N, C-alpha and C positions, 0 to 999 in steps of 0.2 A: 504493500500500500504506500503510495507516494503522498506525502503531506506537503501541500503547496504554500502554506502560510502558517504563522504562529497560531492563528485561531483554530485551524484544523488540528494542530499539535495539542493544544489545550483540550479540545473536545476528545481527542483520542486518549489523552491522559485521564480525563474524567471517566470515560468509558471503562478504562482499565481499572481504575480505583473501584468503581461500582461492581465490576465483575469479580475482582478479588474479594471485596467485602461480601459479595453474594456467594462465595464458596469456590470460585475458580482460582484456586491457589497457585496453579501452574503458571498463571500470568503474572505473578508477583515479580519475577526477575525481569520480565519485559518492562514492567512499570518502573523499576528502580535502576535499570541499566544505564539510562542517560546521566545518572547522578553518582555513579560509582567513583569517578575520579574526584568529584567535589567532596564526597563523604570522606574519602581517604585523606584528602588535603586538609580538611577541617580537623580531623583527628591528629594528623601529623603536626599541625600548627600548635597544638596544645601539648602533645606528648613528646615531640622532638625525637622520636625513635621509630624507625620504619616497622619493626616487628610489633611493637606495642600499638602503633597506629593501625596496622592491618587487623590485629585482634579486636581493637575497639570498633573499627569499621564493620567487621563481620558481626560483632555483637549488636551494633546499632541496627544493622539490617534485620537481624533476627527479632529484635524488639519491635521494629517497625512492622514486620510481618505479623507478630503476635498481637499487636495493638492496632492493626489497620482498621478495624471496625470503629475505633474511637476517633478516626480522622473525620472531621466534619467540614472541611474546606473553609474554615474560618481564616486560614492562612494558605499560602501556596503549598503544594505537596512537598516541593523541594525544601522550603523553609522548615516545615515540620520534620522532615528527614534530617536536615542539618542540625536542628535543635536536639533531636534524639542523640545524634552523634556527639555533639558538644557535651551534653550531659553525661554520656558514657565515658568520654575522654576525661572529663573533670573528675568523675568518681574514681577512675583508675589512678589519676594523679594523686588524689587525696589519700587513697589507700597506700600509695608508695612512699609518700613523704608528708610531713607536717607543713601545711600551707598557711601563711599568715592570713588573718581575716581580712576580706576586702574592705571592710569598714575603715580599717586603719589607713589603707591607700586612699580612700575617698577623702579623708580629712587632709591629706597631703597633696591632693591633685592640683591645688592652686599654686603650689610651690614647685616651679619647674626647675629641673636640674639640667635642662637642655637648652642651649642657645643656638638657634638656626644660623647657618652661614648667611652672610649678607652678599647678595649678588646684585650687580648693577642691572643685569638683564637676565632673568631666569624664567623658565617655563615649567609648568607642572607636568606630571606624567600623563601623556595622552592615553586615554583608556583603550583605544583601539590598538595602540602599540603594544599593550600587554599581551596581545595574542601572538606576537612574534616570539619565536623560540629563543633568540638571543636575549631578548628583554626578560622573558620569563625566567631564564637561568640567572640573569643578573639580579632580578627581583628576589628570587628564592635565596640567593646568597645574602642580599641586603637584609631580608626579613630575618635570617638566621642570626644577625647581629643585634637585633632589637631585644629589649627586655620583653619577658613573656607577656606582660599586661598590654603592651603596645602591639605586639605581634598578633595576639588573639583578636583584639578589636579590629585591626586592619583586615585580617583574613575574613572575619565574619561579615563586616560591613562592606568592604570594597571588593572583595573577591568572591564571597558567597552571596552577596547582595541581600543580606538581612537588613531590615530597617533599624533605626536607632533603638526603638522600643524592644524589638525582638533580640537585638544584640545584648541589650542590658539584661533582659530576662534570661537569655542563654548563659551569660557569664555571672549572673547574680550580683550585678553592680548597678549603680544609679545611671539614669539617662545622662546626667551632667558629666559623670565619669567617662561614659562612652564618648561623648563629644570632645572632652578634653584630651583623652588618650588618642582618639582618632586624629585630631589635629596634629598632635605631637608626632604620631607615627608617620603621617604624611610628610611633615617637615623633615623628619630624620631621613626618610626614604628619598625625598627630593635631594637632600644633600649628598646622600650616598650614591645616588644615580646620576648626579649632575655631570659627572665626567662623560657619561654616554652622549649627552647632547654636544659636548665639546668635541667628541670624536666622531660626530655625525651619524649616530645610530638611526636617527629619524629624519626623513626627508621633508616632512611637513607636519603641521599640527592639525588635528581633526576638530579644533574648536577655536573660537575667536579669542583674542587676548582679553583677559579680564573675566572670562567665564571659567567654571570649574567642571571637569568631567566626572566628578564623583557623585 
């Protein structure tokens, strides 16, 4: 079956969800197949270990299958699936080590330990350029250098496309903390990737000066 537009894809996904909820369990893999990479990437962003991320992704898929009847389309299916993955990854991380309470971070969010570089003329990361292999590799390397709290927010908000409220709920932090951490993550990544523009990675910008692709 050829899907000619996003609307058809959405309808096909809705049909698959209803079919799986109705007992056609063999269609579950077809339903989640488009999101396998995103599920793994979300788990890896939190756990920073490929083996652990694979285990968390598999467990998240199993939990999604077990709880598919509870999905009520109040959010996108992909968002629901990513949130299950994030919760699973966070639970695994908490089991492995003692994690400081996020509330302590919230009180310190206004005190920035990071000062962005000052460019006479800089451009933000073009969203369409993130699809390029070279940029994805550079971005992955740069993300690996960020503190966990910044990396997680950037991954969920800008790469997995959860909204601000969904990101806050998934990570168990406030909306204000999401906004603050996201801004700092973007600034840090801008600085880390700035050399790419100087070396001519991108031939053009997909947006006008002064607008944001996020």
